Structure formats: structure tokens, C-alpha cells
C-alpha positions in Angstrom: 30.4 180.5 -11.1 27.7 182.8 -12.2 24.6 182.8 -10.0 21.0 184.0 -10.4 18.5 184.6 -7.6 14.9 184.0 -8.5 12.5 185.8 -6.1 14.6 188.9 -5.7 12.3 191.6 -4.1 10.4 189.3 -1.8 10.7 189.8 1.9 13.7 187.9 3.3 15.3 187.2 0.0 17.6 190.3 0.5 19.1 188.5 3.5 20.0 185.5 1.4 21.4 187.7 -1.3 23.5 189.7 1.2 24.9 186.6 2.8 26.0 185.1 -0.5 27.5 188.4 -1.7 29.4 188.8 1.5 30.9 185.3 1.1 32.2 186.2 -2.3 29.6 184.4 -4.4 29.2 185.9 -7.9 25.5 186.8 -7.8 25.1 188.5 -11.1 21.4 189.0 -11.5 18.0 188.6 -9.9 14.6 187.8 -11.3 11.7 189.4 -9.6 9.0 187.3 -8.0 5.4 187.3 -9.3 4.5 188.7 -5.8 6.5 191.7 -4.7 5.2 192.9 -1.3 6.6 195.9 0.5 8.2 195.1 3.9 8.5 197.6 6.8 12.0 196.3 7.7 14.6 198.4 6.0 17.0 195.5 6.1 14.8 193.7 3.6 14.5 196.7 1.2 18.1 197.2 0.4 19.4 198.2 -3.0 20.4 195.0 -4.9 24.0 195.4 -6.2 23.0 193.5 -9.4 20.3 194.1 -12.0 16.8 192.7 -11.6 14.8 191.3 -14.4 11.3 190.1 -15.0 12.3 186.9 -16.8 15.2 184.4 -16.7 15.7 184.8 -20.4 16.1 188.5 -20.0 18.8 188.0 -17.4 20.7 185.5 -19.6 20.5 187.8 -22.6 22.1 190.6 -20.6 24.7 188.8 -18.5 25.3 185.5 -20.4 25.2 181.9 -19.3 24.2 181.2 -15.7 25.6 178.2 -13.8 23.1 178.1 -10.9 19.9 179.6 -9.8 18.8 180.0 -6.2 15.0 180.0 -5.9 13.4 181.8 -3.0 10.0 182.4 -4.5 6.7 181.6 -2.7 5.6 178.0 -2.8 2.7 178.6 -5.1 5.0 180.2 -7.7 7.9 177.7 -7.4 7.0 175.3 -10.1 6.6 178.0 -12.8 9.8 179.7 -11.7 11.8 176.4 -11.7 10.5 175.3 -15.0 11.4 178.7 -16.5 15.0 178.2 -15.3 15.1 174.6 -16.6 13.8 175.8 -20.0 16.5 178.4 -20.1 19.2 175.7 -19.7 20.4 176.6 -16.2 22.2 173.3 -15.0 21.8 173.7 -11.2 18.7 174.7 -9.2 18.7 175.1 -5.5 15.2 175.4 -4.0 15.1 177.2 -0.7 11.3 177.4 -0.7 9.4 175.4 1.9 6.0 173.8 2.0 5.8 173.1 -1.8 2.7 171.1 -2.8 3.7 167.4 -3.4 2.2 167.4 -6.9 4.3 170.5 -7.9 7.4 168.8 -6.5 6.8 165.6 -8.4 6.3 167.5 -11.7 9.5 169.5 -11.0 11.5 166.4 -10.3 10.4 164.8 -13.5 11.3 167.9 -15.5 14.7 168.1 -13.8 15.4 164.4 -14.5 14.4 164.7 -18.2 16.6 167.7 -18.7 19.5 166.4 -16.5 19.3 169.4 -14.3 20.9 169.1 -10.8 18.1 169.9 -8.3 18.4 170.4 -4.5 15.3 170.8 -2.4 12.6 171.9 -1.9 13.5 173.4 1.5 17.2 173.1 1.0 19.9 175.3 2.5 22.0 174.7 -0.6 25.8 174.1 -0.9 28.7 175.7 0.9 32.4 175.2 0.2 33.8 176.9 3.3 36.1 179.8 2.5 35.2 179.7 -1.2 31.5 179.9 -2.2 28.0 179.9 -0.8 25.0 178.8 -2.9 22.1 179.1 -0.5 21.4 180.1 3.1 23.9 178.2 5.2 25.0 180.2 8.3 28.6 180.8 7.1 30.1 181.4 10.6 29.5 177.8 11.6 31.8 176.4 8.9 35.6 176.4 8.4 37.7 175.0 5.6 38.9 171.4 6.0 38.6 167.8 4.8 35.2 166.6 5.9 32.4 166.4 3.3 28.9 166.6 4.8 25.7 165.5 3.3 22.4 166.2 5.2 18.7 166.2 4.9 17.7 168.3 7.9 18.9 171.9 7.8 19.1 172.4 11.5 20.9 169.1 12.2 23.3 169.7 9.3 24.1 173.1 10.7 24.6 171.6 14.2 27.0 168.9 13.0 29.1 171.4 11.0 29.3 173.9 13.9 30.2 171.1 16.3 33.0 169.8 14.1 34.3 173.3 13.3 34.5 174.2 17.0 36.7 171.1 17.5 39.0 171.9 14.6 37.5 169.6 12.0 36.7 171.8 9.0 34.7 170.9 5.9 35.5 170.7 2.2 31.9 170.8 1.0 28.5 170.7 2.7 25.4 169.8 0.8 21.9 170.1 2.3 19.4 167.9 0.3 16.4 169.6 1.8 14.0 168.8 4.6 11.1 168.2 2.2 10.4 164.4 1.9 11.3 164.6 -1.8 14.7 166.1 -1.1 16.6 162.9 -1.5 16.1 163.1 -5.2 19.7 164.5 -5.4 21.2 162.0 -3.0 23.2 160.0 -5.6 24.6 163.1 -7.4 25.5 164.8 -4.2 27.2 161.8 -2.7 29.2 161.2 -5.9 30.3 164.9 -5.9 31.6 164.6 -2.4 33.6 161.5 -3.3 35.3 163.4 -6.2 36.0 166.6 -4.4 39.8 166.9 -4.1 39.9 168.2 -0.5 37.5 165.6 0.9 39.1 162.9 3.0 36.1 161.6 4.9 32.4 161.8 4.2 29.8 162.4 6.9 26.2 161.5 6.0 23.8 163.2 8.5 20.5 161.5 9.0 18.0 160.5 10.0 17.6 159.0 6.5 14.6 157.0 5.4 15.1 153.2 5.3 14.8 153.1 1.5 18.0 155.2 1.2 20.1 152.7 3.2 20.6 150.4 0.2 21.7 153.2 -2.1 24.1 154.6 0.5 25.7 151.2 1.0 26.1 150.7 -2.8 27.7 154.0 -3.3 29.9 153.7 -0.3 31.3 150.5 -1.6 32.3 152.3 -4.8 34.5 154.9 -3.2 37.8 154.6 -1.4 36.9 157.4 1.0 35.7 156.4 4.5 31.9 157.0 4.9 30.3 157.6 8.3 26.5 157.7 8.8 25.2 159.8 11.7 21.7 158.6 12.6 20.6 160.6 15.7 17.9 159.6 18.0 14.6 161.2 17.2 11.2 161.9 18.7 8.1 160.1 17.4 4.5 161.0 18.3 2.0 158.4 19.3 -0.3 157.9 16.3 -3.2 157.1 18.5 -3.7 160.8 19.2 -2.7 160.7 22.9 -0.1 163.3 22.3 2.6 161.1 23.9 6.1 161.7 22.5 8.7 158.9 22.7 12.4 158.9 21.9 12.9 156.1 19.4 16.5 155.0 19.0 17.8 155.0 15.5 19.7 151.9 16.3 16.5 150.0 15.8 16.1 151.5 12.4 19.6 151.3 11.0 20.7 147.9 9.6 24.3 146.8 9.2 25.7 148.6 6.2 28.7 147.3 4.4 31.3 150.1 3.8 29.6 152.5 6.2 30.3 153.1 9.9 27.0 154.1 11.7 27.2 156.3 14.7 24.5 157.8 16.9 26.2 160.5 18.9 28.1 163.6 17.8 31.0 162.9 20.1 31.5 159.5 18.5 31.2 161.0 15.0 33.9 163.5 15.8 36.2 160.8 17.3 35.9 158.6 14.3 36.5 161.4 11.8 39.5 162.6 13.8 41.0 159.1 13.9 40.5 158.8 10.1 42.1 162.1 9.3 45.1 161.4 11.6 45.6 158.0 10.0 44.1 158.1 6.5 43.5 154.7 4.8 45.9 153.8 2.0 
């Protein structure tokens, strides 16, 4: 898989590039951001071991077709950068950028849908196939190869679940982070279907909390696969809307309806136990 990084040269992007390269990902080129600011930290000013270009088209003309682009540009430049990649025919875009204006996100989602471009994000950590390839910013040390497919919205919670399972001997086949941005579930269906077809995946863990409107979709897709599907809906904090500042723990049990074909769990320990039981006695 040939990978491009859009935003090369911006502070912090070097760390993402180095992490992917160290994991064996074929990052073949970078496209410089519209804003290239010097940074005093020498770690962020390293020499990129791949060529940098001003335009996506220039990169493709030099290195050939690109399979995926990792976008690390500043939020105000994301829409233009992503549309440039879509126009160039790159089939997969992973948007690491956070705090993208909603209107820009909506325009980008429409463009991706019209061009049949696979889009993760905004504010996504990307995809990792443990031991094989990293597309994004997942902390690689928290993953190990195995048979669990993970699909998450929250970056932090997705990382925590992977690290918890890895420490207990339950490795992962593929982990996809949709993105913490409210619009991140745009790739929910494609990501779920990819996990169901991955040859190493034996059980799927969907890491919430997911919005209520996603439950029906998850139930429908779960009923179409022979793989066991577990939904982890952790408890979460909600702030009193009256402005009092009071914070209450709201049990997700109150928010999660019965879902045909999906086992819902609320604690990591129970998630691990159910996955281990499935892997020891896989369904026929």
C-alpha cells in the first residue's frame, strides 16, 4: 500500500510520519501544508526520508498511484487539502485533524460520497493492522496481532480497550477509529463490513459510546454476519445543562436498547471474558 502524508512540514506531523515509517508503512511522499511554521523542537524538524511536494498531483506524477492519504493539515486548510486528494483519485482519506468546522465537514462528506472515497474522521486515529501496517496515529505498542476486530469512535477509549485486551493475551486483527468528531460515523458501515470480511477476524468489538441513531444500523449489519458482535457501551459523564456545573455518571444501560445479534456489555472485564469465551469456543 502506497501512502501519502498531507501536511508534511507542520509541527507534530513528523512524529506521525516517524511512527508509521517505524511500523513498516510505505509512506512514499508528503505534500507540504499551506502553513509551514518553524518549530524549536528538533524532533519535529527531522529530515523526511521521502520527497515533499507542493501539490498532490505532483506527488502522483512522480511516484505513481497512491492508495491512501493521511491528512494532518490545520483545520482551516483541511477541506481544500481533502478535496485536492479526492480530485486526484486517492481512494482512502484518513483525517487526523481536529476541530474542523461543521460546514467544511459536511461539504467534505458529500464530496467523498459522490466520489466513493473511503473517509475516516475528522479527528480519527486511523487504522492499524497489528504487526503489519499503521495508517494514522495509533500508539503501536498497545496493540498485538490476534483475532479481535475493533471499531471505535473515541480515540482514548479505543486505545484503552486495545491495550487492556493486549495485556491479557487477546490480540487484534484490525482496529479502526472512526473519529471523535460527531460526523465521524460517516464511515461506520464500510468499516464494519471491512472487519467482517477480514480473514483473521473471529469476533468484532464495537467500542462506544455510540449515538442512539447508530443502534439500528449496527443491529442490521450484525444480523448479516456470522461473526459474533459485542458492543461496549461504557458509562459516561454528563454535565447538568442548567449551568450548575454538576456532573453525573449516567449509565449507558439506560441508553442501550436490546439489539438483536449484538451482545451489549458495560465493563471491560466482561468484554474480555465474552471475547475469550468466543475465541475458545467459536460458533459453527
